[in-house]
N, C-alpha and C positions, 0 to 999 in steps of 0.2 A: 534340761531333760527331766522328766518326772522321776521322783525317787523310786517309784515302783518299777519303772522301766530300767533304771540303773541297777536295781536289785535283780531284775530278770537277766540283764546283760551279764552281770557278775556270775549269776548262777549258771548261765549257759557256758561261759568261758571256763569256769571251774569244772563243770561237767566234762568238757572237752579235755582239759588238762588231766583230770582224774582218769579218763578213759585210756589215755596214752601213757600213763605213768606206771612204771613197774614198782609196785608198792613194797615188795621185798627189798629191792635195791634202795628205795627211799628210806626205809627203816634202817637198813644197814648203814647208809650214809649219815643219818642222824646219830646212830649209835657211835660212829667214829668221829663225831664232831669234837674238835678241840675246844673245850669250854673256855680256856684261858684266852684264846684268840677271839671267841665270840664276845666275851666280857670286855675285851679291849675295844671291839667295835662298838659295844654299848657305851663305853666311856667316851669314845670319840663323838658319838651322837649327843651325849650330854654337853660336851664342850661346844659342839655346833649350836646347841640351843642357847648357850650363854652368848656366843658370838651373834646369833640371830637377835637376841634380846638387846644387845648393845647396838646393833644396826637399827633396830626399830626405835630405840631411845634417841639416837642421833636424829633420825628423820622426824620423830614426833616432837622433838624440841623445836624444830623449825616451825612447827604449827602451834607453838606455845603450850605444849603439854609438858609439864615438869614432873617427871617421875624418876625415882631412884632405879638403879640397875637391878636391885633385888626385887622391886615391884614389877618391873618389866619382865624379868626372868620368870617370876611366878605367874604372870599373865600368860606368858608364852607356853609354859608347861600345862596350864589349865586349857589353853587353846588346843594343844596336842591331844589332851584327853577327850575333849568334845569332838574333835575331828575324827578320833578313833571310834567314839561312841555313837555318833549320829550318822544316818545314811544321807549325808549331804556334804558338798564340797566347801561350804561356807560356814558351817556350824562353829568351828574353832575360831574363824576370823570374827564372827559376830560376838563371840564371848570376849575376845581380846578388845574389840571396839567398845563393848559395854563397860568393861573394867577401866579402859583408858578414859572414857567419858566420865565415869565416876559420879554421875548425877549432876554434872556441870551444865547440862543442856547443850553441849557442843557435839552432838551425835555425828553430824556430817563431818566435822573436823576429825573426830576420832576414827571414823571409818576411812577417811582420806589417808590418815596416817597408816592404817593397816594396809590399804591398797598400795601406798607408796612402798611399804616394806615388801609386799608381795612382788610388785613390779620390779624393784631393784634386784631381788633375788632371781626372778625369772629371766631378766635380761642377761645377768651374769651367767646363768645356766645355759642360755642359748649361745652366748659367745664361747663358752667352754666347749659346747657340742661342735660348733663350727671349727674351732682350733683342733679338736680331736679328729674331725674328718680330714682336715688338711694335713695333719701330722701323723695320721694313722700308719702304723708299721705294716699293716696288711691291707690288701685291696678290699674295699667294702662293696657290698651289693649296691647297684645303682639306686634301688628303692630307698635305701638308708640315706645315701648322699642327697638325693632329691628331697627327701623328707626334712633333713636338717636345714638345707638352704631355703626350702619353702617356709618353714617355721620362722627362720631368721628374717626373711623378707616380710612376712606377715607382721612380725613384731616391730620391724622398722617402720612399716606403714602405720601401725597402730600408734606408736609414739609420735610420729610426725602429724597424725590426725588430731592429737589432743588439743592444740591451740585452736584448730578449726571447730571442733566439737563444742568448745566452751562458748562459742558465739553462735552456734547453730540453734535457731529458734525452736525447731521441732524437739530438741532435747529438753526434758523437764527442767524448770528453773533450779530445783534442788541439785540435779546432776551437774548443771553448768556451774553452780557455785562450788560444788565438790571438785570439779575439774580445775577451776580457777585456783582453788586452795592448793591442789597438788602441783600445778605448774609453778606457783610461787615458791613452793618448797624446792622444786627442781632447779630453781635459779640460785640456790645457795651452794656454790662450788665446793667449799670445804666440807660441808655436811655430806654432800653427794659423793665426794671422793672417799671419805671415811666409810660411809655406808657400803660403797662398792668394794672396798678392801675387805670389810667384814663378810660381804656376800661371797667373795672369792674364797675366803677361809672356810666358810660353810660348805660351799660346793666341792672344794678339794677334800674336805673332811668326809663328805658323803661318799665320795669315790673311794677313799681309803678304807672306810668302814666296810664297804662291800668287798673290797679286795681282801681284807682280813677274814671276812666270812668265807670267801673262796678258799683261802689258805687253810682255814679251820676244817673245811670239807675235803681238802686235798685236790682241789680243782686246778689243773695246770693251765692257767691263762695268764699271760704277761700283764703287768700292771698297766702298761700303756693302753691295752685294749679296754681295760675298765674305764679309762677316761673317754672312751668312745661310747660304750653301750650304757653306762650308768646315767650320764646326762640325758641320753635319748629315752631310756626307759622312764626316767623321772618326768620328762616332758609328756610322755604318753599317759602316765598315771594321772596327770593333771587334767586330762580331758574329762568332761562331765558325763561320762557314759557308763560309769560303774561306781560301786560303793568303795570309796577310799582306794581306788585303783585295783581292787581285788579282781583277779582273773586277768586283767590287762597286764599287770606286772608279771605274772607267771608265764603267760604266753609270750610276752615280749622278750623276757630273759631267755627263754628257750630258743626263740628265733635268732636272737643276736649271738648266742653261743653255738648254734648249729654249725656255722662255717668253721669253727675250731674243733669240730668232732666231739663236742660235749653232748652227752646223751640228754634227751628231754627230761628224764627222771632226775639226773644230777642238777640240771638247770632249775627244775622245779624245787628241788631241795634248797638250792641257793636262794631262790626268791622267797621261799617260806621262812628261811632263817633270817633273811633281810627284813621281812615284814615283822618277824618276832622281835627284832631289836627295836623297831619303831613302836610296836605294841607295848613292850616293856616300859619304854620311856613315857608313852601315853598313859599307861596305868599309874606310873609315878605321878604324872600330872593330876590324876584322879585323887591321889593321896594329898597332894598340895591343895586341891580344890576342897576336899572334905575336911582336912585337918588344919589347913593354914588359916591365917588371920585375914581371910578374904570374904567379902560379903557374898551371900548366895542370892541369886535372883528370886528363889522361892521365898526367902525370908523377908523380902521387901514387899510382899503383897499387902496392900492396905485397901481402904475404901477408895475406889477410883476418884471420888470427889476430892480426896485429899491431895492426890498427886496426878493431875490430869496428864502430865507429860511423861510420867515414868514408864508408861506402857506403850510408848510409841514403837515404831518399827525402824529397823536399820536399812538404809539404802534401798527402800522399796520392796523388800522381801517380806510379805505379810506373815510368813511363818517363821521369821528369824528374830522377831522382837520378844520382849519379856512376856508378852501376852500369848506368844505362840511357842516357838521351839524351845526357848530357854526354860519356860515353866514346865513343859513336857519332859525335857531332859532332866531337870532337877528332881 
């Protein structure tokens, strides 16, 4: 979806949320926010990024990328910064792939490592959502249940189709090579198991941090229900229909909490405080990017004749290479 259309969708959803929000109640809710619990949620997210970096390191190693955990963690924080900064769902992933490639000329492999990292985390998130539906302590609306199982079925079909797509002639050769690289890495059981364990740590941590934010706002929702709606809201924000899930997150949280008699205003407060945690960590990624010992895409500009491959694009996105989005963002 066009970035301008995503901006329009986010603006429309935020307008709808703003119209039905009691702003006096929202200000009062934020005034009563327990900062200690919010900071605890922030700390959990930082730990989740460390776990995510380790998961990525394990998967990247299967593709012969040898990087230290400190490097991978730095790349992850920088990716969060660009995901927050840019009106695109792949900006942070492009940055991570660019750093992982490190001028080695293995762009396809680097992007495959990022896709594997994303895919592993997404599949664990979907499994968690399915378990939450089965084990939910309250009866869920039929729309939620069908949504979860539909997403799970689509994910299963997508994974099953990977071996077929790598031989499908209509798929560009570069994509088929990328798929073959990913499938080879998926055949490493020890690495896949460790990566899956780290994904489980990350997803449970994401649920706990939202639960802590709910406690900080005095929202009376049992922890078990957070394991239902947080994975589902996370899945919905991944849809490429808005900017960084803005608007989708707020409306989804309100709808999931409505059956528990939580007012739309309080639900909006929770979603905004949740986003604030991610924004804070993303801004920290900006500090890592600007002050850390990491090369900047803008600093690498030279005569095109000197480095003909340096300004290529990643994964077929013409605005995601160093000649496009990275230069603009820097």
